[in-house]
C-alpha positions in Angstrom: 79.3 94.0 143.3 76.7 91.2 144.1 78.5 88.5 145.3 76.6 85.6 144.1 76.6 87.3 140.2 79.0 85.6 138.0 82.2 87.4 136.5 81.3 89.6 133.6 83.5 87.2 130.9 83.0 83.4 131.0 86.0 82.1 130.7 84.6 78.0 130.0 87.8 76.0 130.4 90.4 78.4 130.8 88.9 79.0 134.5 90.5 75.6 135.1 93.7 76.6 134.8 94.2 77.3 138.5 93.0 73.7 139.7 95.3 72.7 136.5 98.0 74.4 138.2 97.8 72.9 141.5 97.8 69.4 140.0 100.7 70.2 138.0 102.7 71.4 140.7 101.9 69.2 143.3 101.2 65.8 141.4 104.0 66.6 138.8 106.3 67.5 141.2 105.8 64.2 143.2 106.4 61.9 140.1 109.4 63.8 139.1 111.3 63.2 142.4 109.6 59.6 142.9 111.4 58.6 139.4 114.3 60.7 141.4 114.0 58.4 144.4 114.4 61.1 146.5 112.7 60.4 150.4 109.2 61.7 150.8 108.9 62.7 146.8 105.0 64.6 147.5 106.7 66.5 150.3 109.2 68.8 148.2 106.4 70.6 146.3 104.1 70.9 149.8 100.4 70.8 148.8 99.5 74.2 150.5 102.1 76.1 148.2 100.7 74.7 145.5 97.5 75.7 146.3 97.9 79.5 147.4 99.9 79.2 144.0 96.9 78.0 141.9 94.7 80.6 144.5 97.2 83.5 143.7 96.5 82.8 139.5 93.1 82.7 140.4 93.0 86.0 141.8 95.4 87.9 139.8 94.9 86.7 136.4 91.2 86.7 135.5 88.5 89.2 135.6 91.0 92.4 136.0 88.5 95.0 135.9 87.0 93.6 138.9 88.6 94.7 141.9 90.7 92.2 143.7 89.2 92.4 147.3 85.9 91.3 145.4 87.4 88.4 144.1 88.5 87.5 147.6 85.1 88.1 148.8 84.1 85.3 146.3 86.8 83.3 147.5 86.1 83.9 151.3 82.2 82.8 150.7 83.1 79.5 149.0 85.9 78.9 151.4 83.5 79.7 154.6 80.4 77.7 153.4 78.4 75.6 156.0 79.6 72.1 154.5 83.2 73.4 154.8 83.1 74.2 158.5 81.0 71.2 159.2 84.0 69.4 157.3 86.4 71.2 159.7 85.2 70.1 163.0 84.6 66.7 162.3 87.8 66.1 161.0 89.6 67.6 163.8 87.0 65.6 166.7 87.7 62.7 164.7 91.7 63.5 165.3 91.2 64.0 168.6 89.2 60.6 169.5 91.9 58.7 167.5 94.5 60.4 169.9 92.7 59.8 173.5 91.7 56.2 172.2 95.5 55.7 171.4 96.8 57.1 174.1 94.9 55.1 176.6 96.1 51.7 174.6 92.7 51.1 172.7 94.6 50.8 169.0 97.1 48.3 170.8 94.3 46.5 172.4 92.4 46.1 169.0 95.3 45.2 167.3 96.2 42.1 169.9 92.8 41.3 170.1 92.3 40.7 166.3 95.8 38.4 166.4 94.5 36.4 169.1 90.7 34.9 167.4 93.0 34.5 164.4 93.0 30.6 163.7 96.3 29.5 162.9 94.9 27.5 159.6 93.3 31.2 159.0 96.1 33.0 158.8 95.7 34.9 155.8 92.0 35.6 155.7 91.9 36.3 159.3 94.8 39.2 158.5 92.3 41.0 155.6 89.1 40.6 158.7 91.5 41.8 161.2 92.4 44.6 159.4 89.0 44.9 158.1 88.1 45.4 161.9 90.7 47.8 163.2 90.3 50.3 160.0 86.5 50.5 160.6 87.1 50.7 164.5 89.9 54.0 163.9 89.0 55.1 160.9 92.2 55.3 159.3 93.9 53.3 156.5 97.3 54.7 157.2 97.3 53.8 161.2 96.2 50.3 160.5 99.0 49.8 157.7 101.8 51.0 160.4 100.3 48.8 162.9 99.5 45.4 160.5 101.5 45.2 157.8 104.9 44.5 159.6 103.0 42.0 161.8 101.4 40.3 159.1 104.6 40.2 157.0 106.2 38.2 160.3 103.4 35.6 160.7 103.1 34.8 156.8 107.1 34.4 156.9 107.0 32.5 160.4 104.6 30.5 158.9 105.6 29.8 155.5 102.8 31.2 153.9 103.1 33.9 150.7 104.3 37.4 152.2 103.0 38.9 149.1 99.5 37.8 149.7 99.8 38.4 153.5 100.9 42.1 152.4 97.9 42.3 149.9 95.8 40.8 152.2 96.6 43.7 154.9 96.0 46.4 152.1 93.1 45.5 151.3 91.6 45.2 154.8 92.7 48.8 155.7 91.2 50.4 152.9 88.0 48.5 153.5 87.6 50.5 157.0 89.0 53.7 155.4 86.0 53.6 152.9 83.4 52.6 155.6 84.4 53.8 158.6 81.9 56.7 160.6 85.1 58.5 162.0 87.5 58.0 158.5 88.4 61.2 156.6 87.1 59.7 152.9 84.0 58.8 154.9 83.5 62.4 156.1 85.0 64.4 153.1 82.2 62.5 150.6 79.0 62.6 153.0 79.7 66.2 153.7 81.0 67.2 150.4 77.4 66.0 149.2 75.1 66.8 151.2 74.3 63.0 152.3 73.4 61.2 155.8 76.5 59.1 156.8 74.2 56.3 158.1 72.9 55.7 154.6 76.1 55.9 153.1 77.3 53.6 154.9 74.4 51.2 154.6 75.1 51.4 150.1 78.9 51.2 150.9 78.3 48.2 152.8 76.0 46.6 150.9 78.5 46.9 147.8 81.6 45.9 149.9 80.2 42.7 151.1 79.9 40.7 148.6 83.4 41.9 147.4 84.9 40.9 151.3 83.5 37.6 150.9 84.5 36.6 147.9 87.5 38.1 148.7 87.9 35.9 152.3 87.2 32.5 150.1 89.9 33.4 147.5 92.3 33.8 150.3 91.5 30.9 152.3 91.9 28.6 149.2 95.0 30.1 147.3 96.6 31.2 151.1 96.1 27.8 153.1 99.5 25.4 153.5 102.7 26.7 155.3 104.2 25.2 158.7 100.7 26.0 160.8 102.1 28.2 163.1 100.3 29.9 165.5 100.4 33.6 165.6 101.5 35.3 168.7 99.4 38.2 170.2 100.2 40.3 173.1 97.7 41.1 175.8 94.5 43.3 175.5 91.7 45.3 177.7 88.2 45.0 176.5 87.6 48.4 178.4 90.1 50.2 176.1 88.1 49.0 173.2 84.6 49.9 174.6 85.4 53.3 173.0 85.9 52.2 169.2 82.6 49.5 169.5 80.8 52.6 171.3 81.2 55.5 167.9 81.3 51.7 165.6 77.6 51.6 167.3 76.2 54.8 167.7 77.1 56.2 165.0 75.5 53.1 163.2 72.5 53.9 165.1 72.0 57.4 163.4 73.7 59.9 166.2 74.9 63.1 164.9 78.6 62.3 164.3 79.3 65.6 166.0 78.3 63.6 169.3 79.5 60.7 168.4 83.2 61.5 168.3 82.7 63.4 171.4 81.1 60.7 173.3 84.0 58.6 172.3 86.8 60.8 173.2 84.9 61.1 176.5 85.1 57.3 177.2 88.2 57.4 176.5 89.6 60.0 178.6 87.6 58.4 181.6 88.8 54.9 181.0 92.3 55.6 180.6 92.8 57.7 183.5 90.8 55.2 185.3 93.1 52.4 184.4 96.0 54.7 185.1 97.4 54.1 182.0 97.5 58.0 181.0 97.5 61.1 183.2 94.6 63.7 182.5 97.4 66.4 180.8 99.2 63.3 179.3 95.4 62.5 177.3 94.9 66.4 176.7 97.9 66.3 174.8 97.3 63.1 172.9 93.5 64.7 171.6 95.7 68.2 170.7 98.4 65.9 168.9 95.2 64.2 167.4 93.7 67.1 166.0 97.0 68.6 164.7 97.1 66.1 162.6 94.0 66.4 160.9 94.3 70.1 160.8 95.5 70.2 157.2 92.8 68.7 155.8 90.3 71.3 157.5 92.7 73.9 156.1 93.4 72.5 153.0 89.2 71.6 152.4 89.1 75.6 153.1 91.6 76.2 150.3 90.6 73.9 147.6 86.5 75.0 148.6 87.5 78.8 147.7 89.4 78.0 144.7 86.3 76.1 143.2 84.3 78.7 144.3 86.3 81.4 142.1 86.6 78.9 139.1 82.5 78.8 139.7 82.6 82.7 139.3 84.4 82.4 136.0 82.0 80.4 134.6 84.3 77.2 134.9 81.4 74.6 136.9 78.9 75.7 134.4 81.2 75.2 131.4 82.2 71.8 133.1 78.2 70.9 133.8 77.0 71.8 130.2 80.0 70.2 128.6 79.9 67.2 130.5 75.7 67.0 130.0 76.1 66.9 126.4 78.4 64.2 127.1 76.4 62.3 129.4 73.2 60.5 128.0 71.9 58.7 131.2 72.5 59.2 134.8 74.9 55.8 134.2 76.8 57.3 132.3 76.7 60.6 135.2 77.6 57.8 137.7 80.6 56.5 135.8 81.9 59.8 134.9 82.0 61.2 138.5 83.5 58.3 139.7 86.2 58.2 137.1 87.2 61.6 138.3 87.2 60.7 141.8 89.3 57.8 141.1 91.7 60.0 138.6 92.5 62.6 141.2 92.8 60.2 144.3 95.4 57.8 141.8 97.9 60.5 140.7 97.7 63.2 144.3 97.8 59.6 146.1 95.0 61.2 148.6 91.7 60.0 148.7 90.3 62.9 151.0 91.9 65.4 148.5 90.4 63.9 145.7 86.7 64.0 147.3 87.8 67.3 148.4 87.9 68.7 144.7 85.3 65.9 143.0 82.3 66.5 145.5 81.1 69.9 144.1 81.1 68.7 140.7 79.6 65.8 141.9 76.6 67.4 143.7 75.9 69.5 140.6 75.7 66.9 138.5 73.9 64.5 140.8 71.1 67.6 141.8 70.9 67.6 137.7 70.5 64.0 137.2 68.6 63.3 140.7 71.1 60.9 141.9 70.9 60.2 145.7 73.5 61.9 147.9 74.2 58.9 149.4 74.8 57.3 146.0 77.2 60.4 145.1 78.9 59.8 148.7 79.7 56.2 147.5 80.9 56.3 144.5 83.2 59.3 145.0 84.7 57.0 148.5 84.6 53.4 146.6 86.9 54.3 143.7 89.2 57.2 145.6 89.7 53.8 147.7 90.2 51.6 144.9 93.0 52.5 143.2 94.9 53.3 146.1 95.0 49.6 146.4 96.4 49.1 142.7 98.7 52.2 142.1 102.4 51.0 142.6 103.2 54.3 144.4 101.2 54.2 147.4 102.0 54.3 150.9 100.8 50.8 151.5 102.2 48.9 148.7 106.0 50.8 149.7 105.9 49.7 153.3 104.6 46.1 152.3 107.9 46.1 150.1 109.9 47.2 152.7 109.4 44.3 155.1 108.7 42.2 152.9 111.2 42.6 150.4 109.5 42.4 146.9 108.4 43.8 144.3 104.8 45.6 143.4 104.0 42.5 140.8 104.2 39.9 143.8 101.6 42.2 146.0 99.2 43.4 143.3 98.5 40.0 141.5 96.7 39.2 144.8 95.1 42.6 145.6 91.2 40.7 144.5 89.5 42.9 146.9 89.8 46.5 145.2 88.9 44.5 141.5 86.1 42.9 142.9 85.1 46.3 145.2 84.7 47.9 141.3 83.0 45.0 139.9 80.2 45.5 141.9 79.8 49.3 142.2 80.3 49.1 138.5 77.3 46.5 138.7 75.3 48.7 140.9 75.7 51.7 138.3 74.9 49.3 135.3 71.7 48.0 136.4 71.1 50.8 138.9 71.1 49.0 141.9 70.5 49.8 145.4 68.2 53.1 144.1 66.2 55.4 146.4 62.3 55.1 145.9 62.5 58.9 144.4 65.3 57.9 142.2 63.4 55.0 140.6 60.3 57.4 140.2 62.5 59.8 138.0 64.0 56.9 136.1 60.9 55.9 135.2 59.4 59.0 134.4 62.6 59.7 132.5 62.1 56.5 130.3 58.6 57.5 129.7 59.6 60.9 129.1 62.2 59.3 126.1 59.6 56.7 125.2 57.6 59.4 124.1 60.3 61.4 122.1 60.8 58.7 120.3 57.8 58.3 118.9 57.5 62.0 117.8 
């Protein structure tokens, strides 16, 4: 059998049943146990089990005349695609770097440096800026939230400021870097999923996020003034321990291959940590291994989902979806909106933006090729919308952390979430008016416009 061929039967919409089963089991059980007040509600039905059940359905209940071994070959070919393997390698390297940098004291130094430079009259916007800086350097919203939310709440309480606003600022700053960082799993998934260059995606993302961040800072400065003027008490920091983060950020922006960037960052962390005597060689190796293990789930999950999507494509599901969307999509503008909404919907339900991007990226890549949308634009849209929604939903871990430490409700936090609203607003403006397009995109749009005018005259 030709492994690149389609199934003898085109299942159309029904080809997506495995995906629906996966989301139903994982998200449905998570929502149910959340309502029941169960601890770790989304862990009751592990994502691996849910996706394996969906894969079993895809293998057993479709195209029964084809041997299971042939369908497994289709699955394995998609699961082992170059982009998926590269994604796995990069997220493991990113995990290893974070483990090494944290072990030698880098994360603690970055937090303390940020807290040291915040002026006492600039507390809440300062919290936002520090979280932006930390999350961009370490590439994880959760790591920033765990480190900074308790500090932000304590600072706001001590200074007599609004704790809901301080918590919202910490959440927004944490996702700012998650969306932009070169070593963020969402950035890696988005760029590798659609074949974009990280440097190009960063530039586009930054140009969209910058005005949203500036207005957010202004709003927090105006609304967050007051309090008793108490200064922030920060611990000590070592600039040598911060150097690997700065190096990774700088070399990645300069365009160096991300694999080499992460290897350099990890090597620097090992050398600096051992030179300073903060960690031994084997302790560092264990930290790198632990960091890789933290990211291992993402590498494996990407392969599982990619293989499932390969089966969906084999059964005609992707062709059906593209054809259906094409009938409804009247322009590249509407195509960009639909891609964005798909990413946002999956992220908001699974509470996992890398997972949302892994699922949505293959569809976005196909539609983007059809409508001549640049890969960097696709990656930016997937990343922005998957991150923004998590700052606004009540069941995200960041909101729960603020609620726990500050003793306040969801509405007390979300009403100060200016950044995600502004980020979505400026992204929609970019889509609506075709801003930040490449020269090839503009040429294609001009050609399409001329073609439409000719058809209208005919």
